[in-house]
N, C-alpha and C positions, 0 to 999 in steps of 0.2 A: 598694383594688382592685389586683389583680396586673397586671404588664406582659404583654401578649400576645406570645408568641414569634413571631419572624419565620419565614416559610416559606422553606426553602432547597432548592435543587436543585443537587446536586454533579455536576460533569462531570469525568471522567477522560479526558484527551486529550493529544496532543502536537502542537499547532498550529504547526508550523514549515514555512513555505513555501519556505525556502531549502535544505532538506535533500532529497537525492535519494531520497525514499520517497513513493510516491503516496498512501499512507494518511495521512502527516503533512500533506501538501499539502491533502488533503481536509479534515482536521480544521481547518486554518487558514482554509479557504474557508467552511466551514459554521458555525463557531463564532460569528462576529459576528451572523448572522441568528438563531441559536439563542438567544444571550443577550438579544437584543432581544425575541424572542417571550416569553421567560420574564419579562422586565421588564414587559411588557404584562399579564401575569397576576399581577403583584405578587410574583414570586418573587425572592429573592436568588440569583443564579447564582454558585456557588463553583467555581473551576477548580483542579484539581490535576494537575500534570505529573509522572509517575514519574521519579525520579532516573536509573533505568537507561535510560529512553528518551532522556533528555538525553545520557547517556554514549554511547549508540548513535548519536545524531545527530552528535556531535562526531567519533566514529570514522569514520562514513560520509563526512564531509567530508574527514577526513585521508586516507582511502583514495582519495578522488577527486583527491588531489594537493595539498591545502592544508597549510600549516604548522599545527601544533597550535594556536598562539596565534590564528591567523586563523580557524580553525574555531570556537574558543571564542567569539571576537568575533561571528561570524555567528549562532551559536545564542543568545547573550545578546541580540543586537539583535532577533531574532525574538521572544524571550520578553518583552522590555520593551515591544514594540509592543502586547502584550495588555493593558497597563494603560490603554490608550485605550478599551477595550471596557467595556460595562456589566456588569462582573462583578468578583468578589473573588478575589484570588490570595494567600491568606495565607501559603503556604509556598513561594512562588516562589524567593526567595533561597536557602532551605535546599536545595531540589531542584537549583538551578543549581550551588551549591557542591559538593554531594555528587556530582552527575553529572560535573562537571569533574574532581573528585578521582578518581572511578572510571575515567574515560577516560584520565587521566594515568597511572594505575597500569597499565592494560592496555597503553598505548603503550610504557611503559618496561620492562615485564617481558619476560623471554626467551620465545622461541617455545614451548619445552618447558613452562614454567610456564603459559603461556597455554592450551596444549592441555589441561593437567591441569585448570585452572579451568573450561574450557569443557565438561568431561565431565559429562553428565547430572545426577546428584545434586549435585555441587559447584556447577555452574552455577545450578541452581534455588535451592539454599540461599543462595548469595551474593545473588541477586536478592531473595529473600524477606526476608532479614535487613535489607537496606538499606531496602526499601519499608515494612516493618513499623515501623521507627523513625519514618518520616515520617507514616505513617497514625496512629500514636499521638498525635502532636502535632496532626494535623488533627482528630481526634476531640475533643481538648481544646478546640480553637478552635470546634467546632460545638456544644459543650455549651451548652444553653440555647436552641438553635435547633430549630425543627421541620423536620427533614430529611425531606422528603416522598419524595424519589427520588434514587438514585445512578445515573448513566448513564455507561458507558464507551464512547467512540467507537472503541475498538480492542479486539482480542481477544488481543493478545500477552501473554506470561506476566507481564510487569511490570504491564500495565494490569489484567489479570484478578486478579492478586494484590492490587492496591490495592482493586479492587472487592470482592473476597471479604472482606478484612480490615475494610473500612469497613462493609459490610453486617452483618457479625458484631458489630462494636462498637456500631453505631448501631441495629441491628435494623430496618433500613430496606429498603423495596422497591427493586428495581434492574432495569436492562436493559442490554443489550450490542448494539452494532453490529458485525457480523462483516465485516471486510474481507479476511479469510482464514478457512479452516476453524478452528474453536475447537480441535479436536484431530483428528488424521488417522488413517485406517485405515493399516495397515502397507503396503499396496500402493501408497500414495501417497508413500512415503519413497524418495527417489531414489538416495541415495549407494550406490555399489558397495562402499564400505569399511564394515566392521562397526562401528567405533567410533561414527560419526555416527548409524547406525541405532539402536544401543543407546541413545544419548543421546536420540534422537527418541522412542523408545518410552517412556523414563522421563518425558520432558517431557509427552508426550501423556497418560500415565497420571496424572501429577500434576494436570494441568488438568482432566481428566475427573472425578477424585474430588472436586475442589472445585466443579465444575459440578453434580455430583449432590447435593452437600451444600447448595448454594444452592437448588436445586430442591426438595429434600425438606423443607427448613426453610421453604419458602414465600416466600423473599425474591425470587427471580428471577421477574419478571412477564412480560417480553417479550424475544424474540430477534429482532433485525433483521439484514438482510444486504443488501449492495450488489447481489447477484444470487443466483439459486438455487444457484450453485456451492458456496459454503461449507457449505450445508445438505447437499448431496449427498455431499460429501467428508468430512464430520465423523462418519462411522461411524453410531452409533446416536443421535445428538443429537436428530433430529426425533422419533424414537420416544419418547425420554425426555421431551422437551418436551410432546408431546401427552398422554402418560400422566399428567403432573402438572399439566396445564392451563396451561402456559406458552404465551403467544401467540407465533406466529412470523409474520413478514411481510417482504416485499421492497418498500420504498418505491420509487415511480417518479415522476420519474427519481431515480437513486441516485448519479449522478456527472455532472460537467459540465466544459466547457472555458470559459475566459474569452472573452467576446465579442471582445476585442482580437486574438485569434488569427486572425480572418478578414481582418485587414489583410495577412496573409502568405499567404493562400490562393492557390495557383497550380494551375490545371487545364490549363496549357499542354500540349497533347498532343505537342508537339515537344521535350519535355525529353530530355536525353541519358539513356542507359540507366544510371541510378544507383539502386541499392537502398540502403536505410538500415536500421539497427537502432539504437534509442535506448532507454535504460533501464539498470537494474542488470545487470551482466554476471556470470553464474554459471550452473552447469549446469542449475538449475531453470528458467532462462529460455531454455535451449536453445542456449547460446553455441557449443558444439562441433558441434551439428547445423547451425548457421548456416554455419560455416566449411566443413564437409563438403559441404553443398548448394552452396555458392558455387563450389567447385572444378568442379562440372559446368557452372554458369552461365558461368564465365569461359572454359571451353574452347569453349563454343558462341558466346559473344559476347565476343571478346577485348578490346573497348574498354569493356566494362561495368565499373563500379566499385561496391564495397560500402563504405559509410561506417558505421563503428561508433562510437557516441557513448554515453558513460556511465562509471561507475566500476566497477572490478572488486571482487568480494566479498572477495578475498584475493590475496596475492602468488602463491600456488600456482595459482589460477585464471588469473591474468595470464600466468604462465610457460607453463602448458599451452596457453593460447589462442594465443600467438605461436609456440610450438613447433609446433602443428598447422599454422599458416599456412606456416611454413618448410618443414615436411615435405611439404606438398601443393604447394609451389612456386607459391604464389599471388602474383601481381604487383600486383593492383589492389584490395587490401584496405587501406583507410585508417582508422587509429584517430585520431579527432579529440578524444579525451579527454572529460572531463566538462564540459559547458557549463552553468554555473550560472544564467546570466541567461536567462529564458524567451524574451525577444525575440530574442536571438541564436540560441537553439535553434530557434525557429520559422522564422527566416530561413534557417537552414542546412537543416533538414529539408524545407522547402517546395521546395527545388531538386531533390529526389529524385522518382523516378517510382513507387517501390514501397517499402513497409515489409515486411521479412521478420521475422516474429515467431513463432519456433518454441518458444513457452513451454510448459512442462509444468505450471505452477502459477500460477493467477491467480484473482481473484474478479470484478473488473471492470477490465480493463486500460485505464488512462487513455491509455497510449501509442497504442493503436489508435484511440481516439476523437480524439486530437490529430492523428494521421496523416490520418484521414478529413476532419477540419476543414481541414487544410492542402492537401487535394487529391491525396492519394496513394491508390493501390490497396494492398491488403493480402493477404498470404498467411500463414496461421496454422494451428496444429494444432487438431484438433477436441476440445479440452478443454471441460468444461462452461461455463466462463466465456465462451469464444468462441462456442459454439453458442447459448447462451441470451441473450447480449447482442447479438451481431452477426450471428447466423445469418439468412439471407434478404436481407442487404444486398448489392447487386450488386458493389460494389468489393471485398468481402471474400471471398476464396476460401479454403475450408477443406479441409485434407488430413488424413489419418490421423495420429494421435498417434505421433510417432517415425518417420514415413515420410519419410525424407530424400530418397529418389528422387522422390516426388511433390512434395515441397517445392520441389526444384530445377526440376522440370518445370513446375510452376505459375508459379514465378518467371520462367522463360524466356518463357512465354506472355504474361505481363503486361508484361514489358520489351519484347517484340516487337509488342505489340498496336498496331493502326493507330489513328490519331488519332480517327477517328469512333467506334470501339468504346470507347476510353478515355473520351471525352467523354460518351458515353451512360451509362457506368457511374458516373462521378464526379458527374454532374448528375442522376442518377436521382431522381425525385420522392420516393420512399420514403426514400432516403438523406438527401436534403436535409431532410426533415421530422424524421428521427431526429436529425440534427446540431442543428437548431434547438431541438428539445425538450431537448437536452442541452447547452445553452449558457447556462444560468442557475443559478448556485450558490444563488440565493435560492429557486428552485423545489425544488432538492435539499434544502435545509435545512428548508423548510416541509413537504415530504412526509415527512421523517424525524420532525419535531416532531409532526406530526399523528398519527402512529402511537403516540407516547408520551403525548400530551395526555390521553387517556382515564384514565390512571393518576394524573393530577394534580388531578382534579376533587374 
């Protein structure tokens, strides 16, 4: 009698909770519940972390001010925690070593070479070459197993490359969770410089071709998203999915805060006029709009302060950011750096009265959810992620995308609001219900797993 093959479910994710990326934090929070649900269905859960996402994690920590060795140590620590979960990590050491090696090379090469490597075709080719080596070994490990499904918790080029190569090699069904658009229309590409736009067009074309290939070959079964925003901003993705019978869905709830955050919640209406921004700092998040709007606020309320928390995407962005502050002669902008420990971050943010969040690109901004949970009002642009997730909540005021004048005006209104008005907004029944619903990562994971479960029966 032959030995029955074990049923396996492969997860492609980057579950690092110490890295300043909301998507990686989400992976880390959802994965334990996911692996438990799979074990209850007698599946072997196999986790693969792309080497390039490990390199990106190390680089993000370095950009936040860490020494390279300390950044590596943090990433390794997060990775080794995964061994406590009910899953297999056959290539974890290989991915970590290759990721560290890639990050070291990027850190030590000159800026000119880095720009050349980061250009469209060269950037994509370097990622594909690294990931294909690891996927080949992973397919060898999975030989003799019944791989029922491959699921990527992220849509980035390295995650999608792994998904594409795995499905081709295993001839397996698959699904993807979109935490950003899979590929973007040209109008959503922000850079005023031609080189990044050309690179973005190439990258989008690369991913779209592979998406089409997965769909036409019948491998891709389901596309999930944390909100409608990635579907709306991914050009013809929904049309193609429907044409080929790919299921699309938005699990609800799709994101959460840890219940511990409520220990720091402060709805004290007598807070000083402090506004805050926390998250990654780059043009796509509206960092220059933030400074421009604040110049109006500071003139109207001289004692008001703007606290900026997070890591800069690059030295160039950091230079331009502080240059703008100097040119506008702003006196009350405080850069507090990147606060890695969540408890310290929550304690700091809870002292503010307002979150200014002029982001141009998001899918489900966890920053806004955390601000609401901590008792802050919010002003943000009317991008799809804000409108579809937070529209209708009293503490969230939405202004036109790129309308810096209205951003400043609304910020002034919220900073000047009387205690009774603020209390009414912050403790509104609908808002409190929304926060309560989005305070359980277990609920998030189970909603996501429920959408996939039909393909495992």
